[in-house]
C-alpha positions as CSV (number, residue, x, y, z in Angstrom):
1,M,0.0,0.0,0.0
2,H,1.4,3.4,-1.0
3,V,0.2,6.7,0.4
4,L,1.3,10.1,-0.8
5,L,1.5,12.7,2.0
6,H,2.0,16.4,1.2
7,C,3.9,18.0,4.0
8,R,2.0,21.3,4.2
9,D,2.4,24.1,6.7
10,N,-0.6,22.7,8.4
11,C,1.4,20.4,10.6
12,K,-1.6,19.0,12.6
13,F,-3.3,17.9,9.4
14,T,-0.3,16.0,8.0
15,V,0.5,14.4,11.4
16,V,-3.1,13.2,11.7
17,M,-3.0,11.8,8.2
18,F,0.3,10.0,8.9
19,Y,-1.1,8.3,12.1
20,L,-4.3,7.5,10.2
21,C,-2.2,5.7,7.6
22,C,-0.4,3.8,10.4
23,I,-3.7,2.7,11.8
24,I,-4.9,1.5,8.4
25,R,-1.6,-0.4,8.0
26,F,-2.0,-2.4,11.2
27,S,-5.7,-3.0,10.8
28,M,-5.2,-4.3,7.3
29,K,-1.9,-6.1,8.1
30,T,-0.4,-4.8,4.9
31,P,2.9,-3.1,4.2
32,L,2.7,0.7,4.1
33,T,5.0,3.1,2.4
34,C,4.4,6.8,3.0
35,L,5.8,9.1,0.3
36,F,6.5,12.5,1.9
37,V,6.8,15.5,-0.5
38,N,7.8,19.1,0.4
39,N,6.2,22.4,-0.4
40,K,7.7,22.3,-3.9
41,G,6.4,18.8,-4.6
42,S,9.8,17.1,-4.3
43,L,10.0,13.6,-2.8
44,I,11.4,13.5,0.8
45,S,11.1,9.9,1.9
46,R,10.2,6.4,0.8
47,K,10.3,4.3,4.0
48,G,7.4,4.8,6.3
49,G,8.2,8.5,6.8
50,R,11.2,7.8,9.0
51,D,14.1,7.2,6.7
52,M,14.6,10.8,5.7
53,E,18.4,11.3,5.8
54,T,18.2,13.7,2.9
55,A,15.7,15.9,4.8
56,R,17.9,15.6,7.9
57,T,20.9,16.8,6.0
58,R,19.0,19.7,4.4
59,I,17.8,20.8,7.9
60,K,21.4,21.0,9.1
61,E,22.7,22.7,6.0
62,A,19.9,25.3,6.4
63,L,21.0,26.0,9.9
64,V,24.6,26.6,8.9
65,K,23.5,29.0,6.2
66,L,21.2,30.9,8.6
67,L,24.1,31.2,11.0
68,D,25.9,33.4,8.5
69,T,23.5,36.2,9.3
70,N,21.8,35.2,12.6
71,E,22.8,34.0,16.1
72,F,21.4,30.6,16.9
73,S,19.2,32.0,19.6
74,R,17.4,34.2,17.0
75,I,16.9,31.4,14.5
76,S,13.4,29.8,14.5
77,V,12.2,26.4,13.3
78,T,10.1,28.2,10.7
79,Q,13.2,29.9,9.3
80,I,15.1,26.6,9.2
81,C,12.3,24.9,7.3
82,R,11.9,27.7,4.9
83,E,15.6,27.7,4.1
84,A,15.6,23.9,3.7
85,G,12.5,23.9,1.6
86,L,10.7,21.6,4.0
87,S,7.6,21.8,6.0
88,R,7.5,22.0,9.8
89,V,6.0,18.6,10.1
90,T,9.1,17.1,8.4
91,F,11.3,18.9,11.0
92,Y,9.2,17.6,13.9
93,L,9.3,14.0,12.6
94,W,13.0,14.3,13.4
95,Y,13.4,16.7,16.2
96,D,11.4,18.0,19.2
97,N,12.9,21.5,18.7
98,K,15.9,23.3,17.4
99,D,18.0,22.5,20.4
100,T,17.6,18.7,19.9
101,M,18.5,19.3,16.3
102,L,21.7,21.2,17.3
103,N,22.5,18.4,19.7
104,D,22.1,15.9,16.9
105,Y,24.5,17.9,14.7
106,F,27.1,18.0,17.4
107,Q,26.7,14.3,18.0
108,D,27.4,13.6,14.3
109,I,30.6,15.6,14.6
110,V,31.6,13.9,17.8
111,N,31.0,10.4,16.3
112,E,33.1,11.2,13.3
113,G,35.8,12.7,15.5
114,M,36.0,9.7,17.7
115,E,36.4,7.4,14.7
116,Y,39.3,9.6,13.4
117,F,40.9,9.8,16.9
118,H,40.9,6.0,17.3
119,E,42.3,5.6,13.8
120,L,45.2,7.9,14.9
121,K,45.7,6.0,18.2
122,N,45.8,2.6,16.4
123,K,48.5,3.9,14.0
124,S,50.6,5.2,16.9
125,E,53.4,3.0,18.2
126,S,53.0,4.3,21.7
127,D,50.1,4.7,24.2
128,T,51.2,7.7,26.2
129,I,49.5,10.9,27.3
130,R,51.7,12.7,24.8
131,S,50.5,10.6,21.8
132,D,46.9,10.6,23.0
133,F,46.7,14.4,23.4
134,N,48.5,15.0,20.1
135,A,45.9,12.7,18.4
136,L,43.1,14.6,20.1
137,L,44.5,17.9,18.9
138,E,44.9,16.5,15.3
139,T,41.2,15.4,15.5
140,I,40.0,18.8,16.6
141,F,41.8,20.5,13.6
142,Y,40.5,17.7,11.3
143,L,37.0,18.4,12.4
144,G,37.5,22.2,12.2
145,N,38.5,21.8,8.5
146,R,35.8,19.2,7.7
147,Y,33.0,21.2,9.2
148,N,34.5,24.6,8.7
149,D,31.3,26.4,7.8
150,F,29.7,25.3,11.1
151,V,32.8,25.4,13.3
152,S,33.7,28.9,12.2
153,H,30.6,30.2,14.1
154,M,31.7,28.7,17.4
155,V,35.5,29.1,17.2
156,G,35.8,32.1,14.9
157,T,36.9,35.6,15.7
158,K,35.5,36.8,19.0
159,K,33.5,39.4,17.1
160,H,31.5,36.8,15.2
161,E,31.5,34.0,17.7
162,D,28.1,32.5,18.7
163,Q,28.2,32.1,22.4
164,I,25.7,29.3,22.5
165,L,27.6,27.2,20.0
166,Y,30.9,28.0,21.6
167,S,29.7,27.0,25.0
168,R,28.4,23.6,23.7
169,F,31.6,23.0,21.7
170,N,33.8,23.9,24.7
171,S,31.9,21.5,26.9
172,I,32.4,18.7,24.4
173,V,36.1,19.3,24.1
174,M,36.4,19.5,27.9
175,K,34.7,16.2,28.2
176,Q,37.1,14.5,25.8
177,V,40.1,16.1,27.5
178,S,38.9,15.0,30.9
179,E,38.4,11.4,29.7
180,L,41.9,11.3,28.3
181,I,43.4,12.7,31.5
182,R,41.6,10.1,33.6
183,E,43.1,7.4,31.4
184,H,46.6,8.8,32.3
185,A,45.7,10.0,35.8
186,G,49.0,8.6,37.3
187,Q,51.0,11.0,35.1
188,I,49.7,14.3,36.5
189,A,52.0,15.9,39.0
190,Q,50.6,17.2,42.3
191,P,49.1,19.4,43.5
192,L,46.9,19.6,40.3
193,T,43.6,17.8,40.3
194,L,42.4,16.0,37.2
195,T,39.8,18.7,36.6
196,E,42.4,21.5,37.0
197,A,44.7,19.9,34.5
198,G,41.9,19.4,32.0
199,Y,40.8,23.0,32.2
200,F,44.4,24.2,31.9
201,L,44.9,22.3,28.7
202,S,41.6,22.8,27.0
203,S,41.1,26.5,28.0
204,G,44.7,27.4,27.4
205,L,44.9,25.9,23.9
206,G,41.4,27.2,23.1
207,S,42.3,30.8,24.2
208,M,45.5,30.7,22.1
209,I,43.6,29.5,19.0
210,R,41.0,32.1,19.4
211,Q,43.6,34.8,19.8
212,D,45.4,33.7,16.7
213,L,42.2,33.8,14.8
214,D,41.6,37.3,15.9
215,D,45.1,38.2,14.8
216,G,44.3,36.9,11.3
217,I,46.9,34.1,11.5
218,A,46.6,31.4,8.8
219,P,45.1,28.1,10.0
220,R,48.2,26.1,9.1
221,V,50.3,28.4,11.4
222,I,47.7,28.2,14.1
223,H,47.9,24.4,13.9
224,E,51.7,24.6,14.3
225,H,51.4,27.0,17.2
226,A,48.9,24.7,19.0
227,S,51.0,21.6,18.5
228,A,54.1,23.3,19.7
229,L,52.4,24.7,22.8
230,L,50.8,21.3,23.7
231,N,54.1,19.5,23.4
232,H,55.9,22.2,25.4
233,V,53.3,21.8,28.2
234,L,53.5,18.0,28.1
235,S,57.3,18.3,28.5
236,S,57.2,20.9,31.3
237,G,56.8,18.6,34.3
238,L,53.0,19.1,34.6
239,F,52.8,15.4,33.7
240,S,54.9,12.9,35.5
241,E,54.6,9.6,37.3
242,A,52.8,10.8,40.4
243,K,49.8,9.9,42.5
244,T,46.9,12.3,41.8
245,R,43.8,13.3,43.7
246,L,40.4,13.8,42.1
């Protein structure tokens, strides 16, 4: 059984029709394929209204484009849908609100980043705090280049930095740094705690990168500066074989 649903601005109508089709499917015990189309009549999905990766990608691309002229806090779901050429009902089939959509975007980035990080770790001949932190720094710069249009809004020049995006990005980086430090807890010199060492590394490197961006330094040179600073810190005595406190 095939049903064509036109995702109109009248979200309640489309949602009601979708659930009506589901009821019909179970009552008739017959396979159901819902074909969703957008406001322009283009096909969105073919598998029960749920397998809409194309729509999901367009939603995120629309957000990035809107961030060129708006802060995240000022962007509405309606604006995102209009930019993506999709109806609001399509958006809400994926997300509860724009915050869950943003979290989903960040999760995509984190998942790709962790894959890249573990690839670097597997290639490394050593499993030390130095090699792990260098792999993490390489991963951050890889993602910065891979998602440059999005990342530039959270770690750009301070004048154009979106504070909501930066805050979430910073918390993600801090979480990854903290996890690495816990893995190598025995190498942090007293009297620093694990949390203090994490903030020192993540905030220090982050501030240096932001300052370099403000100064108009080329990304390649910023990468070199960050790598040099990280290795200098790791060789400074901050990390040594010592018992640490949480």
